[in-house]
VOTI-491846 format. One record per residue (C-alpha): x, y, z; residue number from 1; chain. Coordinates in pm, 1 decimal. Example, Ala and Ser with C-alpha at 12.3 -4.5 7.8 and 13.67 -1.06 7.14 Angstrom:
residues 2
((1230.0 -450.0 780.0) 1 A)
((1367.0 -106.0 714.0) 2 A)
***
This chain:
residues 161
((0.0 0.0 0.0) 1 A)
((288.4 237.3 81.9) 2 A)
((442.1 172.7 -259.8) 3 A)
((110.7 247.3 -430.4) 4 A)
((73.9 574.0 -239.8) 5 A)
((435.6 662.5 -320.4) 6 A)
((376.2 579.4 -688.1) 7 A)
((70.0 804.1 -702.1) 8 A)
((268.5 1080.3 -533.4) 9 A)
((552.6 1044.9 -786.0) 10 A)
((307.4 1044.8 -1077.5) 11 A)
((131.0 1352.9 -942.8) 12 A)
((455.3 1540.5 -881.6) 13 A)
((589.6 1436.5 -1222.1) 14 A)
((277.7 1550.6 -1403.9) 15 A)
((278.6 1878.4 -1209.5) 16 A)
((642.3 1937.5 -1305.1) 17 A)
((575.1 1857.5 -1671.6) 18 A)
((274.2 2089.1 -1683.6) 19 A)
((437.1 2376.2 -1496.7) 20 A)
((764.9 2363.9 -1687.7) 21 A)
((738.5 2648.0 -1931.5) 22 A)
((1093.8 2639.4 -2062.0) 23 A)
((1231.6 2980.7 -2152.7) 24 A)
((891.6 3145.6 -2188.5) 25 A)
((886.3 3495.5 -2045.5) 26 A)
((593.5 3722.1 -1977.5) 27 A)
((537.2 3987.8 -2240.5) 28 A)
((486.5 4259.1 -1981.4) 29 A)
((598.2 4280.3 -1620.8) 30 A)
((327.0 4264.9 -1354.7) 31 A)
((213.2 4604.3 -1227.5) 32 A)
((337.4 4693.3 -882.5) 33 A)
((49.1 4911.9 -768.0) 34 A)
((-327.9 4911.6 -807.4) 35 A)
((-313.4 5237.3 -1005.8) 36 A)
((-70.9 5085.8 -1257.3) 37 A)
((-294.2 4780.3 -1294.5) 38 A)
((-601.3 4994.5 -1360.6) 39 A)
((-410.6 5209.3 -1610.2) 40 A)
((-280.5 4907.3 -1800.4) 41 A)
((-624.4 4747.1 -1807.9) 42 A)
((-793.3 5056.7 -1946.7) 43 A)
((-521.8 5107.6 -2208.6) 44 A)
((-545.3 4755.9 -2346.1) 45 A)
((-771.9 4690.5 -2639.6) 46 A)
((-1087.7 4509.3 -2539.6) 47 A)
((-1182.8 4230.3 -2775.0) 48 A)
((-1526.2 4079.7 -2781.6) 49 A)
((-1563.8 3706.0 -2767.7) 50 A)
((-1814.7 3585.8 -3021.6) 51 A)
((-2066.1 3311.8 -2956.1) 52 A)
((-1890.2 3107.9 -3224.0) 53 A)
((-1557.6 3124.4 -3036.9) 54 A)
((-1727.4 3019.6 -2714.6) 55 A)
((-1895.6 2726.6 -2892.5) 56 A)
((-1560.5 2619.2 -3041.0) 57 A)
((-1392.6 2626.1 -2698.5) 58 A)
((-1676.1 2425.0 -2546.1) 59 A)
((-1652.3 2166.9 -2825.6) 60 A)
((-1279.3 2125.9 -2766.4) 61 A)
((-1330.4 2089.1 -2390.6) 62 A)
((-1605.7 1833.4 -2444.7) 63 A)
((-1391.7 1636.0 -2688.1) 64 A)
((-1103.3 1626.6 -2438.1) 65 A)
((-1336.4 1515.8 -2159.9) 66 A)
((-1475.2 1224.5 -2359.6) 67 A)
((-1343.2 877.6 -2288.3) 68 A)
((-1148.2 748.8 -2586.6) 69 A)
((-1177.4 385.0 -2672.3) 70 A)
((-863.7 190.9 -2763.9) 71 A)
((-1033.1 -148.4 -2725.9) 72 A)
((-1026.9 -225.6 -3099.5) 73 A)
((-750.2 -0.2 -3228.9) 74 A)
((-457.1 7.6 -2985.2) 75 A)
((-250.5 299.8 -2871.3) 76 A)
((102.7 229.5 -2993.8) 77 A)
((419.3 368.1 -2843.3) 78 A)
((733.9 288.1 -2650.1) 79 A)
((794.6 226.5 -2281.7) 80 A)
((982.3 513.8 -2117.7) 81 A)
((1110.6 611.6 -1776.6) 82 A)
((910.0 906.6 -1650.9) 83 A)
((1173.8 974.5 -1386.3) 84 A)
((1455.2 997.4 -1643.9) 85 A)
((1239.4 1207.0 -1874.6) 86 A)
((1172.2 1461.8 -1599.3) 87 A)
((1541.7 1466.4 -1503.1) 88 A)
((1638.4 1534.5 -1865.8) 89 A)
((1803.6 1196.3 -1927.3) 90 A)
((1742.0 934.1 -2193.9) 91 A)
((1398.6 787.4 -2113.7) 92 A)
((1431.7 481.3 -2340.8) 93 A)
((1429.5 150.1 -2155.1) 94 A)
((1527.9 -209.3 -2219.5) 95 A)
((1324.4 -486.3 -2054.0) 96 A)
((1594.6 -531.1 -1786.4) 97 A)
((1629.0 -161.0 -1702.7) 98 A)
((1249.6 -115.6 -1706.2) 99 A)
((1207.0 -405.7 -1462.9) 100 A)
((1467.8 -252.2 -1230.5) 101 A)
((1291.0 83.8 -1235.5) 102 A)
((954.6 -76.0 -1158.9) 103 A)
((1110.8 -272.8 -870.2) 104 A)
((1245.4 56.9 -729.4) 105 A)
((897.2 205.5 -753.0) 106 A)
((991.1 447.5 -1030.4) 107 A)
((710.3 517.6 -1278.2) 108 A)
((723.9 397.7 -1634.2) 109 A)
((477.7 499.8 -1900.7) 110 A)
((400.4 482.0 -2268.9) 111 A)
((527.2 757.2 -2499.8) 112 A)
((299.2 797.6 -2800.9) 113 A)
((258.0 1098.8 -3025.4) 114 A)
((473.3 1311.6 -2797.1) 115 A)
((247.7 1243.8 -2497.6) 116 A)
((309.8 1032.6 -2189.2) 117 A)
((40.7 782.6 -2091.6) 118 A)
((19.0 620.3 -1749.4) 119 A)
((-109.6 262.6 -1785.8) 120 A)
((-325.3 82.4 -1529.5) 121 A)
((-482.4 -261.5 -1528.5) 122 A)
((-861.4 -302.4 -1518.6) 123 A)
((-838.0 -394.0 -1148.0) 124 A)
((-685.7 -49.6 -1076.1) 125 A)
((-329.1 -169.6 -1022.0) 126 A)
((-36.9 -3.5 -1199.8) 127 A)
((65.2 -192.9 -1515.9) 128 A)
((437.1 -116.1 -1478.9) 129 A)
((544.7 -481.7 -1463.5) 130 A)
((355.9 -565.1 -1783.8) 131 A)
((503.4 -261.9 -1959.0) 132 A)
((854.4 -348.3 -1838.9) 133 A)
((835.9 -687.2 -2011.4) 134 A)
((753.2 -513.3 -2341.5) 135 A)
((1019.2 -238.8 -2318.2) 136 A)
((1266.1 -190.3 -2601.8) 137 A)
((1010.8 -235.1 -2880.2) 138 A)
((681.2 -89.3 -2998.1) 139 A)
((403.1 -166.7 -2753.8) 140 A)
((29.6 -182.7 -2827.6) 141 A)
((-208.9 -102.5 -2543.9) 142 A)
((-578.7 -180.1 -2566.6) 143 A)
((-824.7 -17.6 -2329.2) 144 A)
((-998.1 307.8 -2243.7) 145 A)
((-837.1 652.3 -2222.8) 146 A)
((-922.3 907.2 -1956.4) 147 A)
((-770.5 1242.9 -1872.2) 148 A)
((-738.4 1255.5 -1493.6) 149 A)
((-628.1 1588.0 -1344.3) 150 A)
((-423.8 1664.9 -1654.3) 151 A)
((-267.2 1317.0 -1677.5) 152 A)
((-321.4 1082.0 -1971.7) 153 A)
((-436.5 750.2 -1826.2) 154 A)
((-524.1 426.2 -2000.5) 155 A)
((-714.3 151.1 -1823.7) 156 A)
((-571.9 -138.1 -2022.3) 157 A)
((-747.9 -457.7 -2109.0) 158 A)
((-448.7 -594.7 -2299.7) 159 A)
((-83.2 -502.5 -2357.1) 160 A)
((103.1 -651.1 -2653.7) 161 A)
***
């Protein structure tokens, strides 16, 4: 149970770090230091109206992202990677032996597909790291259902090939 809690904590922290990492992006304008400056900047900015069409488009995108995707017939294909090494800036590629060692240490492994990291779970709710570790070093096909959970890409797998 402690390992499962630790794994969830690592996954949460990792996803937070990935989401919050903005690289070299810098704000276009510095934040105002006083209320008067903030009011002045706000009134000087051009006000753009949001059309109903733009709102509808945003809602459609949000709804599409919220939908559960089904990979039960067409699998999600990718490669097994070390989330820990990816966050640390190292080479995330894993062999079956190195993936097994990482899973034994409690380090998270995931599936990299289309530039996105997917966390894979079994249908019983357990982490599928051991199954993924056996398939490391080659293209892996994961069948199951996709869900976005607090910004993380999660697949509840029915089969891993």
